[in-house]
C-alpha positions as CSV (number, residue, x, y, z in Angstrom):
1,M,119.9,111.7,114.3
2,S,119.2,114.4,116.2
3,E,119.2,113.8,120.1
4,S,115.3,114.1,120.6
5,F,115.7,111.6,118.2
6,S,118.9,109.4,117.9
7,K,120.1,106.3,115.8
8,K,119.6,104.5,119.1
9,D,115.7,105.4,119.1
10,S,115.3,104.7,115.3
11,M,117.1,100.6,115.6
12,C,114.3,100.8,118.9
13,M,112.2,101.6,117.0
14,K,112.9,99.1,114.1
15,G,113.0,96.7,116.9
16,I,109.4,97.3,118.0
17,A,108.2,97.4,114.0
18,I,109.6,94.0,113.8
19,L,108.1,92.0,116.6
20,I,104.8,93.8,116.1
21,M,105.2,92.1,112.5
22,M,105.2,88.4,113.9
23,F,101.7,88.8,115.5
24,H,100.8,90.9,112.4
25,H,101.6,88.1,110.2
26,C,100.6,85.0,112.3
27,Y,97.2,86.0,113.6
28,R,96.1,89.4,111.6
29,S,93.4,87.2,109.8
30,K,91.4,83.5,111.5
31,D,92.6,82.1,108.0
32,R,96.2,82.1,108.6
33,F,95.8,80.0,111.9
34,E,92.2,78.4,112.2
35,K,93.7,74.5,110.7
36,Y,95.3,74.5,113.8
37,I,94.5,74.2,117.5
38,V,95.6,77.9,119.1
39,D,95.4,79.1,122.5
40,F,94.9,82.9,123.1
41,W,93.7,82.8,126.8
42,P,93.7,84.9,128.8
43,F,92.9,86.9,125.4
44,D,89.3,86.3,122.9
45,M,90.8,85.0,119.7
46,D,88.9,88.1,117.9
47,L,90.3,90.4,120.5
48,V,93.8,89.3,119.1
49,V,92.8,88.8,115.7
50,N,91.9,92.8,115.7
51,V,94.8,93.9,117.6
52,S,97.1,91.8,115.2
53,D,95.3,93.7,112.1
54,Y,96.4,97.3,113.7
55,L,99.9,96.2,114.1
56,K,99.5,96.9,110.1
57,I,101.3,99.8,111.7
58,C,104.6,97.9,111.5
59,V,105.0,98.8,108.2
60,S,104.4,102.7,108.4
61,I,106.9,102.5,111.0
62,F,109.4,101.7,108.8
63,A,108.4,104.0,106.5
64,F,108.5,106.5,108.7
65,I,112.4,105.8,109.5
66,T,113.1,105.3,106.1
67,G,111.8,108.8,105.6
68,Y,113.4,110.4,108.3
69,G,116.7,108.9,107.3
70,L,116.3,109.8,104.1
71,Y,116.3,113.3,104.7
72,L,119.2,113.1,107.1
73,S,121.5,111.2,104.9
74,A,121.2,113.7,101.8
75,R,120.5,117.4,103.4
76,N,124.4,117.7,103.2
77,R,125.0,115.6,100.0
78,C,122.4,116.5,97.2
79,V,123.7,120.0,96.5
80,D,123.2,119.6,92.7
81,A,122.1,116.9,90.0
82,G,125.3,114.8,90.1
83,S,125.6,114.6,93.9
84,T,121.8,113.8,94.3
85,E,122.4,110.6,91.5
86,R,125.3,109.1,93.0
87,W,123.3,109.7,96.6
88,I,120.8,107.8,95.0
89,Y,122.8,105.2,93.4
90,E,124.5,104.7,97.1
91,R,121.8,104.4,98.7
92,L,119.7,101.7,96.7
93,V,123.1,99.9,97.0
94,K,122.9,100.1,101.1
95,T,119.2,99.3,101.1
96,L,119.5,96.3,98.6
97,S,122.9,94.7,99.9
98,G,121.2,93.0,103.0
99,F,118.6,91.7,100.8
100,W,120.7,90.5,98.0
101,F,122.9,88.5,100.8
102,I,119.7,86.7,101.6
103,Y,118.1,86.4,98.5
104,V,121.0,84.3,97.2
105,L,121.4,82.0,100.1
106,V,117.7,81.8,100.1
107,F,117.3,80.8,96.7
108,A,120.6,78.1,97.0
109,V,118.8,76.7,100.0
110,T,115.5,76.3,99.2
111,Q,116.2,75.0,95.7
112,I,118.1,72.1,97.3
113,Y,115.8,71.6,99.6
114,A,112.5,71.3,97.8
115,G,113.5,72.6,94.6
116,Y,111.2,75.8,95.4
117,P,112.9,78.5,92.7
118,A,112.0,76.3,90.1
119,Q,108.5,75.8,91.1
120,I,108.3,79.9,91.7
121,Y,110.1,80.9,88.3
122,F,110.3,78.7,85.7
123,G,106.7,77.8,85.0
124,Q,106.3,79.6,81.9
125,G,109.7,78.9,80.2
126,K,113.6,79.0,81.3
127,L,114.0,81.9,79.6
128,R,111.4,83.9,81.5
129,G,112.1,82.1,84.5
130,V,115.9,83.8,84.2
131,V,114.0,87.2,84.1
132,Y,112.1,86.9,87.0
133,A,114.7,85.8,89.6
134,L,116.8,88.7,88.2
135,I,113.9,90.8,88.6
136,D,112.9,89.7,92.3
137,F,116.7,89.7,93.0
138,L,116.8,93.5,92.2
139,G,114.0,93.6,94.9
140,L,111.3,94.7,91.8
141,A,109.0,92.0,91.3
142,N,106.0,93.3,93.0
143,L,106.7,96.9,91.3
144,L,106.8,95.0,88.3
145,E,103.9,92.1,89.2
146,C,106.3,89.4,88.7
147,P,107.0,86.1,90.8
148,T,108.3,86.4,94.0
149,L,110.1,83.8,96.3
150,V,107.9,85.4,99.4
151,S,104.8,87.3,99.1
152,T,106.5,89.7,102.2
153,W,109.2,90.9,100.0
154,W,107.0,93.6,98.3
155,Y,108.3,95.9,101.0
156,M,111.7,95.7,99.3
157,S,110.3,97.5,95.8
158,A,108.7,100.4,98.2
159,A,111.8,101.0,99.5
160,I,113.7,101.3,96.0
161,V,110.7,103.6,95.0
162,F,111.0,105.7,97.9
163,I,114.8,106.7,97.1
164,A,113.8,106.8,93.5
165,L,110.9,109.9,94.7
166,Y,113.1,111.6,97.3
167,P,114.8,114.1,95.5
168,L,111.1,115.2,93.7
169,F,109.4,115.1,97.4
170,V,112.2,117.8,98.1
171,K,111.8,120.1,95.1
172,W,107.9,119.6,95.6
173,T,108.6,120.9,99.8
174,Q,110.8,123.3,98.7
175,K,108.6,125.2,96.4
176,L,105.6,124.5,97.8
177,G,105.6,123.3,100.9
178,Y,104.5,119.8,102.9
179,T,100.8,120.3,102.9
180,T,100.2,120.7,98.9
181,L,102.3,117.2,98.7
182,F,100.1,115.6,101.4
183,M,97.3,116.7,99.3
184,V,98.8,115.2,95.9
185,V,99.4,112.5,97.7
186,A,95.8,111.9,99.0
187,F,93.8,112.4,96.0
188,L,96.2,111.6,93.2
189,P,95.3,107.7,93.6
190,R,91.8,108.7,94.4
191,S,91.5,110.6,91.4
192,V,93.6,107.5,89.1
193,S,91.7,104.8,90.9
194,G,88.3,106.2,91.4
195,N,88.6,106.0,95.3
196,V,89.6,102.4,95.5
197,Y,92.0,101.3,98.2
198,P,95.4,101.0,96.4
199,G,96.0,97.9,98.5
200,G,98.5,96.7,102.0
201,I,101.3,96.0,99.7
202,T,102.1,98.9,97.3
203,A,104.3,101.9,97.9
204,I,102.1,104.4,97.0
205,T,100.0,103.2,99.8
206,F,103.2,104.2,102.2
207,V,104.3,107.7,100.7
208,F,102.4,109.2,103.7
209,P,104.8,107.8,106.3
210,V,107.5,108.4,104.4
211,L,107.1,112.1,103.8
212,L,105.6,112.6,107.6
213,G,109.3,111.5,108.6
214,M,111.0,113.2,106.4
215,L,109.1,116.4,107.9
216,F,109.8,115.7,111.7
217,A,113.6,115.1,110.3
218,Q,113.2,118.7,108.7
219,Y,111.8,120.4,111.3
220,D,113.1,118.1,114.5
221,V,109.1,118.0,115.5
222,F,111.1,115.5,118.0
223,G,113.2,117.6,119.4
224,K,110.0,120.2,119.8
225,L,107.9,117.5,121.4
226,C,111.0,116.7,124.2
227,A,111.0,120.5,125.1
228,F,107.3,121.1,125.2
229,K,105.6,121.5,128.9
230,L,102.4,121.6,130.2
231,S,103.5,122.8,133.3
232,R,106.8,124.4,135.3
233,N,106.1,121.9,137.8
234,K,108.1,119.3,136.7
235,W,106.4,116.3,138.4
236,L,102.6,117.6,137.3
237,D,104.0,118.2,134.2
238,F,105.3,114.2,134.1
239,W,101.4,113.1,134.9
240,M,99.6,115.6,132.1
241,Q,101.6,114.7,129.6
242,F,101.4,110.8,130.8
243,L,97.8,111.0,130.8
244,L,98.0,113.0,127.2
245,Y,99.7,110.6,125.4
246,H,97.8,107.4,126.4
247,A,94.6,109.1,126.0
248,V,95.6,110.3,122.4
249,L,97.2,107.0,122.0
250,V,94.1,105.2,123.0
251,G,91.4,107.7,121.1
252,S,93.9,106.8,117.8
253,V,93.3,103.3,118.1
254,V,89.7,103.8,119.1
255,L,89.6,106.0,115.7
256,W,91.5,103.2,113.6
257,V,88.5,100.8,114.1
258,R,86.0,103.3,113.2
259,F,87.5,104.5,110.2
260,P,87.3,102.2,107.4
261,R,91.2,101.5,106.1
262,N,89.8,101.3,102.4
263,V,88.1,104.6,102.6
264,V,90.9,106.8,104.8
265,W,94.1,105.2,104.7
266,E,95.7,107.9,105.2
267,Y,94.6,107.8,108.9
268,H,95.5,104.1,109.3
269,T,99.0,104.2,107.5
270,G,100.2,107.4,108.3
271,L,98.6,109.5,111.6
272,A,97.6,106.5,113.9
273,P,101.0,104.9,113.1
274,L,102.7,108.4,113.7
275,I,100.9,108.8,117.0
276,F,102.3,105.7,118.1
277,I,105.3,106.5,116.9
278,C,105.6,109.6,119.2
279,Y,104.4,107.5,122.1
280,S,107.2,104.6,121.7
281,R,109.4,107.1,121.7
282,K,108.8,108.6,124.9
283,Y,107.8,106.0,126.9
284,L,109.4,102.5,125.2
285,V,112.7,103.2,123.8
286,R,113.7,105.0,126.2
287,M,113.5,102.6,129.2
288,P,117.2,101.1,129.8
289,G,116.5,97.2,130.0
290,V,113.8,97.5,127.7
291,Q,116.4,99.4,124.9
292,K,118.7,97.1,124.9
293,F,116.7,94.2,123.7
294,L,114.5,96.4,121.4
295,F,118.2,97.8,119.9
296,F,119.0,93.8,119.2
297,C,115.8,93.5,118.0
298,G,116.4,96.6,115.4
299,K,120.1,95.2,114.4
300,H,118.6,92.2,113.1
301,S,114.9,93.7,111.6
302,M,115.7,93.3,107.5
303,N,117.1,89.7,108.2
304,V,114.4,88.5,110.6
305,F,111.7,90.4,107.8
306,L,113.6,88.4,105.2
307,V,113.3,85.0,106.4
308,H,110.3,84.6,108.7
309,S,107.6,84.0,106.1
310,F,110.0,80.9,104.9
311,I,109.2,79.5,108.4
312,R,105.6,80.8,109.3
313,Y,104.2,79.3,106.3
314,V,105.8,78.5,103.3
315,F,107.9,75.7,104.6
316,F,106.8,75.3,108.2
317,E,103.2,76.6,109.0
318,E,102.4,73.4,110.9
319,F,105.5,73.3,112.7
320,T,105.0,76.9,113.4
321,Y,101.4,76.8,114.8
322,S,102.0,73.7,116.5
323,F,103.0,75.0,120.1
324,K,99.2,76.1,120.7
325,Y,99.7,79.6,123.0
326,F,99.7,82.3,120.9
327,G,102.6,84.0,122.8
328,L,104.6,80.8,122.4
329,I,104.4,80.6,118.8
330,V,105.2,83.9,118.0
331,V,108.3,84.0,120.6
332,V,109.6,80.2,118.9
333,L,109.1,82.2,115.4
334,F,111.1,85.0,116.0
335,T,113.5,83.4,117.9
336,I,114.7,81.1,115.4
337,S,114.1,84.4,112.5
338,L,117.0,85.5,115.1
339,G,119.0,83.1,115.2
340,I,118.8,82.2,111.5
341,S,119.8,86.3,110.8
342,I,122.7,86.1,113.8
343,L,123.9,83.4,111.5
344,I,123.9,85.6,108.4
345,E,125.7,88.1,110.2
346,L,128.4,85.8,111.3
347,L,128.5,84.4,107.8
348,K,129.0,88.3,106.5
349,K,131.4,89.0,108.6
350,W,133.2,85.8,107.7
351,T,133.1,86.5,103.7
352,N,133.8,90.3,104.6
353,Y,130.2,91.3,102.5
354,N,130.0,94.0,104.6
355,G,133.3,95.6,103.5
356,A,132.7,95.0,100.2
357,V,129.6,96.8,99.8
358,N,130.8,100.1,101.6
359,F,133.9,99.7,98.8
360,I,131.4,99.7,96.2
361,C,129.6,102.5,98.1
362,A,132.9,104.5,98.7
363,K,133.5,104.4,94.9
364,I,129.8,105.5,94.3
365,R,130.5,108.7,96.3
366,G,133.7,109.4,94.2
């Protein structure tokens, strides 16, 4: 990525996204913890619930980074139909390879531990169960509305859709520009569903941030933001931008609360998260000590995303919420998930899994 939004910045943003996802999944609604005693001091419970609901923007952050990365990955490689096809296959393998490794581990461990996959897949017969397991392994369970080992894996279907549609998005923007594409993305679901909210776990809901990521990459918007000055005086410019960024962030949250998600979901999934991303890039991901921590979290974000739900509510929900204090609950959940991720990466290294994936990708590139 460009210097204005480097690979390190991208990884740090993933770190922020996975951290706020922990809060979102733990406290986004009262029914997730009402069976347990949770102390929200020094905050009010309703405030934590409302903030955690806002932190749904974590999905949009991942989608934005996906769009940004897809553009930079493809811009010098997709020159004709053949190279575009090879690029799509390679991106799918790279995206799904981390999921496949964890899927096999989770399938084996949970089958031995509790016979869990058999309960999920094989309630309607062995043949159908095998098909369901294969579909889930390919990351298509949400897209095809099939059983899955854990509902939070829905994003794998979205990631596949984003990659598959990327060449279409590029062709559209080259001929008609981003404005018309944004209009289609906004109005097509409304014309099909009658203005019904597509839902929080479907790819179409998060196409908007993917397109914003592509736009920011193509026109180096972060670079322009870095060069933007409100004053020639460095000290005055710093404080003017500091006040502006914070005012815009607070205003975006206020609007997020006032605008119903099921009416203006493009704001909830696109513009509000974009403001948070711009704010974080300027004031969070560049802080020296914080940057190292966020980068480390970002490196493990996919593994943590894939495994944490098994701890939080599939098998160890009571254990997760037994730590009473709302912040401690998240710290424990994240720490355990991170520890599992570290073990997974060691296992990948021991089996040379990543080397095999790279070999396959090299073969696809030809």
